[in-house]
N, CA, C and O of each residue as an XYZ file, in Angstrom:
536
protein
N      84.627     59.382    -89.994
C      83.963     58.577    -90.936
C      82.603     58.503    -90.562
O      82.320     58.246    -89.392
N      81.689     58.704    -91.446
C      80.257     58.476    -91.116
C      79.938     57.012    -91.220
O      80.243     56.335    -92.202
N      79.323     56.565    -90.187
C      79.097     55.173    -90.086
C      77.749     54.738    -90.692
O      76.767     55.458    -90.510
N      77.649     53.608    -91.396
C      76.490     53.208    -91.911
C      75.494     52.647    -90.861
O      74.276     52.713    -91.022
N      76.079     52.098    -89.791
C      75.151     51.627    -88.729
C      75.979     51.575    -87.415
O      77.169     51.258    -87.407
N      75.256     51.913    -86.283
C      75.751     51.652    -84.908
C      74.652     50.944    -84.173
O      73.552     51.472    -84.010
N      74.948     49.760    -83.735
C      74.012     48.974    -83.009
C      74.490     48.590    -81.651
O      75.653     48.242    -81.452
N      73.541     48.659    -80.676
C      74.003     48.157    -79.375
C      72.985     47.100    -78.992
O      71.783     47.318    -79.141
N      73.435     45.987    -78.513
C      72.589     44.963    -78.005
C      73.097     44.555    -76.576
O      74.286     44.349    -76.333
N      72.220     44.471    -75.774
C      72.668     43.994    -74.413
C      72.826     42.552    -74.436
O      72.121     41.870    -75.180
N      73.663     42.062    -73.708
C      73.925     40.564    -73.599
C      73.082     39.977    -72.504
O      73.089     40.445    -71.365
N      72.375     38.973    -72.855
C      71.592     38.241    -71.832
C      72.329     37.033    -71.372
O      73.195     36.541    -72.095
N      72.039     36.531    -70.222
C      72.720     35.332    -69.763
C      72.267     34.070    -70.507
O      72.935     33.036    -70.484
N      71.139     34.188    -71.151
C      70.587     33.107    -71.912
C      71.198     33.157    -73.495
O      70.992     32.243    -74.294
N      71.839     34.152    -73.759
C      72.319     34.285    -75.170
C      71.982     35.699    -75.627
O      71.509     36.529    -74.851
N      72.223     35.933    -76.832
C      72.071     37.279    -77.435
C      70.564     37.406    -77.949
O      70.116     36.551    -78.714
N      69.897     38.332    -77.580
C      68.421     38.586    -77.943
C      68.468     39.333    -79.243
O      69.407     40.104    -79.439
N      67.558     39.174    -80.122
C      67.620     39.525    -81.498
C      66.941     40.886    -81.743
O      66.815     41.208    -82.925
N      66.527     41.656    -80.884
C      66.036     43.062    -81.208
C      67.121     44.024    -81.031
O      68.208     43.688    -80.560
N      66.852     45.185    -81.390
C      67.877     46.270    -81.402
C      68.575     46.368    -80.079
O      69.803     46.450    -80.120
N      68.005     46.373    -78.960
C      68.717     46.551    -77.796
C      68.141     45.763    -76.669
O      66.944     45.852    -76.399
N      68.949     45.002    -76.008
C      68.605     44.290    -74.718
C      69.750     44.310    -73.780
O      70.900     44.452    -74.197
N      69.488     44.183    -72.616
C      70.608     44.139    -71.641
C      70.451     43.165    -70.519
O      69.339     42.782    -70.156
N      71.557     42.768    -69.973
C      71.579     41.986    -68.772
C      72.308     42.746    -67.722
O      73.417     43.220    -67.966
N      71.705     42.888    -66.509
C      72.342     43.586    -65.480
C      72.782     42.676    -64.297
O      72.097     41.728    -63.912
N      73.889     43.006    -63.789
C      74.449     42.393    -62.559
C      75.142     43.343    -61.742
O      76.122     43.962    -62.157
N      74.639     43.485    -60.536
C      75.100     44.418    -59.529
C      75.397     45.815    -60.182
O      76.523     46.311    -60.126
N      74.310     46.443    -60.819
C      74.352     47.794    -61.420
C      75.236     47.900    -62.701
O      75.369     48.984    -63.268
N      75.840     46.756    -63.153
C      76.673     46.714    -64.343
C      75.789     46.083    -65.520
O      75.241     44.991    -65.366
N      75.689     46.745    -66.580
C      75.085     46.036    -67.793
C      76.168     45.887    -68.852
O      77.112     46.672    -68.934
N      75.995     44.882    -69.633
C      76.923     44.726    -70.799
C      76.150     44.742    -72.043
O      75.105     44.105    -72.177
N      76.719     45.542    -73.031
C      76.036     45.706    -74.323
C      76.999     45.329    -75.348
O      78.162     45.732    -75.323
N      76.501     44.511    -76.312
C      77.159     44.039    -77.528
C      77.074     45.268    -78.489
O      75.985     45.803    -78.700
N      78.149     45.684    -79.030
C      78.090     46.748    -79.969
C      78.829     46.394    -81.295
O      79.845     45.699    -81.292
N      78.296     46.882    -82.377
C      79.047     46.772    -83.682
C      78.642     47.962    -84.503
O      77.526     48.469    -84.387
N      79.576     48.413    -85.352
C      79.370     49.365    -86.314
C      80.237     49.192    -87.484
O      81.251     48.497    -87.418
N      79.848     49.845    -88.628
C      80.577     49.624    -89.838
C      80.400     50.840    -90.727
O      79.447     51.612    -90.631
N      81.357     50.947    -91.571
C      81.503     52.156    -92.525
C      82.361     51.802    -93.519
O      82.881     50.688    -93.448
N      82.664     52.652    -94.599
C      83.349     52.263    -95.752
C      84.821     51.927    -95.268
O      85.581     52.754    -94.765
N      85.118     50.560    -95.500
C      86.486     50.126    -95.010
C      86.558     49.955    -93.489
O      87.668     49.803    -92.980
N      85.508     49.967    -92.761
C      85.661     49.977    -91.253
C      84.565     48.969    -90.741
O      83.454     48.865    -91.261
N      85.005     48.244    -89.669
C      84.172     47.324    -88.971
C      84.655     47.293    -87.540
O      85.846     47.060    -87.334
N      83.844     47.505    -86.555
C      84.201     47.420    -85.085
C      83.102     46.738    -84.418
O      81.936     46.951    -84.747
N      83.466     45.828    -83.379
C      82.447     45.128    -82.561
C      83.175     44.890    -81.277
O      84.402     44.917    -81.179
N      82.341     44.654    -80.298
C      82.791     44.191    -79.022
C      81.762     44.395    -77.845
O      80.563     44.483    -78.108
N      82.189     44.466    -76.644
C      81.268     44.591    -75.474
C      81.622     45.838    -74.655
O      82.751     46.061    -74.219
N      80.592     46.603    -74.492
C      80.685     47.699    -73.475
C      80.081     47.332    -72.215
O      78.959     46.825    -72.174
N      80.812     47.577    -71.130
C      80.281     47.452    -69.792
C      79.901     48.835    -69.274
O      80.704     49.763    -69.371
N      78.749     48.988    -68.751
C      78.259     50.328    -68.358
C      77.423     50.205    -67.127
O      76.838     49.163    -66.831
N      77.383     51.348    -66.389
C      76.484     51.441    -65.206
C      75.361     52.372    -65.438
O      75.570     53.460    -65.974
N      74.204     52.012    -65.071
C      72.946     52.774    -65.175
C      73.125     53.973    -64.208
O      73.343     53.785    -63.011
N      73.035     55.150    -64.727
C      73.148     56.416    -63.952
C      71.778     57.110    -64.000
O      71.672     58.273    -63.609
N      70.804     56.471    -64.437
C      69.391     57.137    -64.425
C      69.077     57.873    -65.637
O      69.953     58.290    -66.394
N      67.778     58.043    -65.833
C      67.196     58.883    -66.950
C      67.628     58.263    -68.296
O      67.843     58.987    -69.268
N      67.750     56.963    -68.347
C      68.075     56.231    -69.652
C      69.500     56.402    -70.038
O      69.857     56.154    -71.190
N      70.404     56.851    -69.047
C      71.822     56.974    -69.457
C      72.649     55.889    -68.786
O      72.368     55.480    -67.659
N      73.672     55.429    -69.494
C      74.558     54.444    -68.919
C      76.059     55.092    -69.165
O      76.401     55.631    -70.218
N      76.818     54.951    -68.094
C      78.206     55.354    -68.203
C      78.962     54.143    -68.356
O      78.986     53.224    -67.537
N      79.689     54.201    -69.646
C      80.633     53.140    -70.086
C      81.832     53.118    -69.177
O      82.533     54.118    -69.018
N      82.054     51.997    -68.599
C      83.302     51.770    -67.640
C      84.283     50.886    -68.304
O      85.437     50.912    -67.878
N      83.996     50.145    -69.241
C      84.993     49.158    -69.874
C      84.604     48.757    -71.232
O      83.412     48.740    -71.537
N      85.568     48.416    -72.114
C      85.274     48.058    -73.474
C      86.198     46.991    -73.780
O      87.328     47.027    -73.292
N      85.796     45.930    -74.628
C      86.659     44.926    -75.182
C      86.092     44.801    -76.577
O      84.926     45.105    -76.828
N      86.950     44.345    -77.483
C      86.578     44.098    -78.862
C      87.672     44.285    -79.837
O      88.854     44.186    -79.509
N      87.218     44.596    -81.213
C      88.112     44.722    -82.145
C      87.720     45.818    -83.173
O      86.510     45.946    -83.360
N      88.528     46.595    -83.840
C      88.215     47.527    -84.891
C      89.160     47.113    -86.061
O      90.384     47.172    -85.941
N      88.590     46.726    -87.101
C      89.350     46.325    -88.302
C      90.282     45.193    -87.995
O      91.342     45.174    -88.619
N      90.039     44.245    -87.122
C      90.840     43.112    -86.764
C      91.897     43.421    -85.637
O      92.591     42.501    -85.204
N      92.022     44.665    -85.172
C      92.961     45.000    -84.120
C      92.187     45.046    -82.857
O      91.054     45.523    -82.800
N      92.878     44.493    -81.747
C      92.151     44.489    -80.568
C      92.143     45.882    -79.841
O      93.135     46.603    -79.725
N      90.878     46.161    -79.366
C      90.779     47.432    -78.607
C      91.475     47.197    -77.242
O      91.252     46.226    -76.519
N      92.303     48.151    -76.988
C      93.130     47.915    -75.737
C      92.575     48.605    -74.465
O      92.798     48.145    -73.346
N      91.801     49.790    -74.686
C      91.223     50.276    -73.378
C      90.207     51.359    -73.722
O      90.221     51.916    -74.820
N      89.314     51.651    -72.756
C      88.406     52.800    -72.779
C      89.221     54.081    -72.505
O      90.034     54.092    -71.580
N      89.027     55.127    -73.264
C      89.619     56.415    -72.954
C      88.843     57.161    -71.943
O      87.632     57.302    -72.113
N      89.425     57.644    -70.921
C      88.715     58.337    -69.811
C      87.928     59.611    -70.449
O      88.390     60.261    -71.387
N      86.731     59.875    -69.847
C      85.971     61.014    -70.276
C      86.766     62.302    -70.433
O      87.620     62.595    -69.595
N      86.518     63.062    -71.456
C      87.195     64.333    -71.675
C      88.314     64.376    -72.572
O      88.699     65.460    -73.012
N      88.917     63.210    -72.907
C      90.134     63.166    -73.750
C      89.691     63.693    -75.202
O      90.393     64.539    -75.757
N      88.679     63.263    -75.743
C      88.193     63.722    -77.068
C      86.920     64.604    -76.877
O      86.102     64.767    -77.782
N      86.819     65.115    -75.743
C      85.524     65.723    -75.367
C      84.453     64.727    -75.114
O      83.271     65.050    -74.986
N      84.913     63.456    -75.043
C      83.927     62.315    -74.862
C      83.431     62.229    -73.513
O      84.160     62.483    -72.554
N      82.134     61.857    -73.381
C      81.545     61.634    -72.006
C      81.313     60.180    -71.673
O      80.915     59.874    -70.549
N      81.555     59.222    -72.648
C      81.417     57.807    -72.414
C      80.005     57.389    -71.927
O      79.834     56.485    -71.109
N      79.022     58.101    -72.479
C      77.656     57.897    -72.190
C      76.960     57.162    -73.381
O      77.152     57.530    -74.540
N      76.173     56.146    -73.071
C      75.335     55.506    -74.048
C      73.860     55.656    -73.651
O      73.592     55.801    -72.459
N      72.909     55.632    -74.551
C      71.589     55.827    -74.267
C      70.761     54.741    -75.028
O      70.170     54.991    -76.078
N      70.761     53.555    -74.441
C      70.229     52.382    -75.198
C      68.760     52.347    -75.453
O      68.275     51.594    -76.298
N      67.996     53.228    -74.663
C      66.506     53.128    -74.961
C      66.083     54.402    -75.685
O      64.892     54.707    -75.740
N      67.010     55.134    -76.228
C      66.636     56.422    -77.038
C      67.011     56.201    -78.433
O      67.731     55.267    -78.787
N      66.466     57.152    -79.289
C      66.740     56.999    -80.705
C      68.152     57.229    -81.103
O      68.605     56.637    -82.083
N      68.903     58.080    -80.382
C      70.274     58.201    -80.580
C      71.014     57.457    -79.514
O      70.796     57.729    -78.333
N      71.879     56.532    -79.857
C      72.499     55.586    -78.971
C      73.671     56.245    -78.228
O      74.018     55.872    -77.108
N      74.248     57.214    -78.887
C      75.291     58.018    -78.224
C      75.009     59.527    -78.525
O      74.238     59.874    -79.420
N      75.603     60.295    -77.815
C      75.343     61.789    -77.871
C      76.507     62.344    -78.719
O      77.303     61.596    -79.286
N      76.573     63.771    -78.783
C      77.604     64.376    -79.610
C      78.989     64.231    -79.049
O      79.976     64.539    -79.717
N      79.074     63.736    -77.757
C      80.386     63.528    -77.231
C      80.864     62.031    -77.315
O      82.053     61.731    -77.422
N      79.909     61.180    -77.261
C      80.226     59.702    -77.449
C      81.123     59.073    -76.533
O      81.397     59.581    -75.446
N      81.610     57.939    -76.949
C      82.613     57.160    -76.136
C      83.845     57.047    -77.025
O      83.783     57.123    -78.252
N      85.019     56.851    -76.303
C      86.271     56.746    -76.938
C      87.112     55.579    -76.433
O      87.001     55.204    -75.266
N      87.919     55.021    -77.258
C      88.791     53.919    -76.970
C      90.055     53.853    -77.722
O      90.194     54.461    -78.783
N      91.028     53.089    -77.167
C      92.315     53.020    -77.882
C      92.406     51.594    -78.695
O      91.978     50.557    -78.186
N      92.990     51.631    -79.981
C      93.114     50.569    -80.715
C      94.361     50.968    -81.620
O      94.153     51.110    -82.825
N      95.569     51.147    -81.144
C      96.520     51.669    -81.898
C      96.391     53.250    -81.934
O      97.077     54.009    -81.250
N      95.484     53.602    -82.765
C      95.003     55.082    -82.636
C      93.977     55.244    -81.506
O      93.450     54.300    -80.919
N      93.764     56.477    -81.278
C      92.523     56.754    -80.372
C      91.269     57.017    -81.157
O      91.311     57.806    -82.100
N      90.240     56.451    -80.852
C      89.001     56.500    -81.566
C      87.870     57.018    -80.785
O      87.672     56.610    -79.640
N      87.094     57.924    -81.360
C      85.936     58.359    -80.710
C      84.685     58.045    -81.567
O      84.721     58.215    -82.785
N      83.652     57.618    -80.979
C      82.380     57.288    -81.643
C      81.277     58.090    -81.192
O      80.936     57.987    -80.014
N      80.659     58.889    -81.978
C      79.725     59.951    -81.511
C      78.578     60.160    -82.598
O      78.608     59.605    -83.697
N      77.666     60.931    -82.220
C      76.548     61.288    -83.018
C      76.759     62.719    -83.580
O      77.173     63.591    -82.816
N      76.519     62.974    -84.751
C      76.606     64.363    -85.380
C      75.757     64.424    -86.599
O      75.856     63.545    -87.456
N      74.904     65.444    -86.722
C      74.009     65.574    -87.777
C      73.133     64.408    -88.018
O      72.936     64.002    -89.163
N      72.583     63.837    -86.946
C      71.704     62.693    -87.035
C      72.396     61.418    -87.681
O      71.728     60.537    -88.222
N      73.810     61.380    -87.586
C      74.563     60.297    -87.988
C      75.544     59.924    -86.942
O      75.937     60.756    -86.125
N      75.966     58.641    -86.946
C      77.040     58.252    -86.113
C      78.347     58.384    -86.857
O      78.456     58.167    -88.064
N      79.314     58.745    -86.075
C      80.707     58.943    -86.691
C      81.855     58.266    -85.846
O      81.811     58.164    -84.620
N      82.851     57.831    -86.612
C      84.019     57.377    -85.988
C      85.255     58.248    -86.386
O      85.601     58.427    -87.554
N      85.875     58.763    -85.307
C      86.948     59.724    -85.590
C      88.109     59.172    -84.932
O      88.022     58.690    -83.803
N      89.257     59.222    -85.619
C      90.499     58.604    -85.133
C      91.560     59.645    -85.008
O      91.716     60.480    -85.899
N      92.303     59.624    -83.919
C      93.440     60.494    -83.592
C      94.654     59.629    -83.485
O      94.737     58.782    -82.595
N      95.645     59.829    -84.410
C      96.810     59.025    -84.422
C      97.670     59.274    -83.165
O      97.516     60.323    -82.539
N      98.571     58.348    -82.771
C      99.383     58.590    -81.568
C     100.172     59.930    -81.607
O     100.385     60.557    -80.569
N     100.590     60.346    -82.795
C     101.330     61.658    -82.803
C     100.326     62.864    -82.758
O     100.710     64.012    -82.981
N      99.071     62.566    -82.469
C      98.068     63.594    -82.300
C      97.637     64.256    -83.622
O      97.041     65.332    -83.585
N      97.910     63.663    -84.761
C      97.429     64.115    -86.112
C      96.058     63.255    -86.362
O      95.913     62.127    -85.892
N      95.171     63.849    -87.073
C      93.843     63.274    -87.237
C      93.775     62.447    -88.494
O      94.478     62.695    -89.474
N      92.945     61.501    -88.442
C      92.586     60.659    -89.605
C      91.219     61.278    -90.067
O      90.242     61.246    -89.317
N      91.173     61.813    -91.256
C      89.838     62.525    -91.528
C      88.663     61.641    -91.565
O      88.727     60.453    -91.882
N      87.533     62.293    -91.213
C      86.217     61.619    -91.284
C      85.960     61.436    -92.780
O      86.157     62.378    -93.548
N      85.546     60.307    -93.193
C      85.174     59.947    -94.560
C      83.606     59.549    -94.673
O      83.091     58.720    -93.924
N      83.008     60.135    -95.545
C      81.630     59.834    -95.739
C      81.408     58.510    -96.465
O      82.161     58.150    -97.370
N      80.361     57.790    -96.053
C      80.053     56.519    -96.690
C      79.073     56.711    -97.819
O      78.599     55.739    -98.407
N      78.782     57.887    -98.111
C      77.711     58.158    -99.279
C      78.430     58.839   -100.436
O      77.809     59.148   -101.453
């Protein structure tokens, strides 16, 4: 599914800051509030990530919901060809490999053709087609 919007906001200890991206760091871990939506789709939660340099963060944990269902875990890098990297200070917040998580189905969030996409793989390994929002 092509997403209408993907936003990352870092969480500050004083509350959520209102610009596109801010972060709070503690012992090399940063927490980012994320949300995205598309036709019939809404997901939000918190990504925990480690700064690995050059504006890249390796996502190490995820909590949140997708369409009201709890996200159960981050999928290790490579399952969906995902690298679980985010780029909070760059124009594209995720790369073509993106990050992946479990919420009943396995879901990958990535960038393709200058758009963010949400791709779902059912537990029986069949795909849920990407749907355009336009």
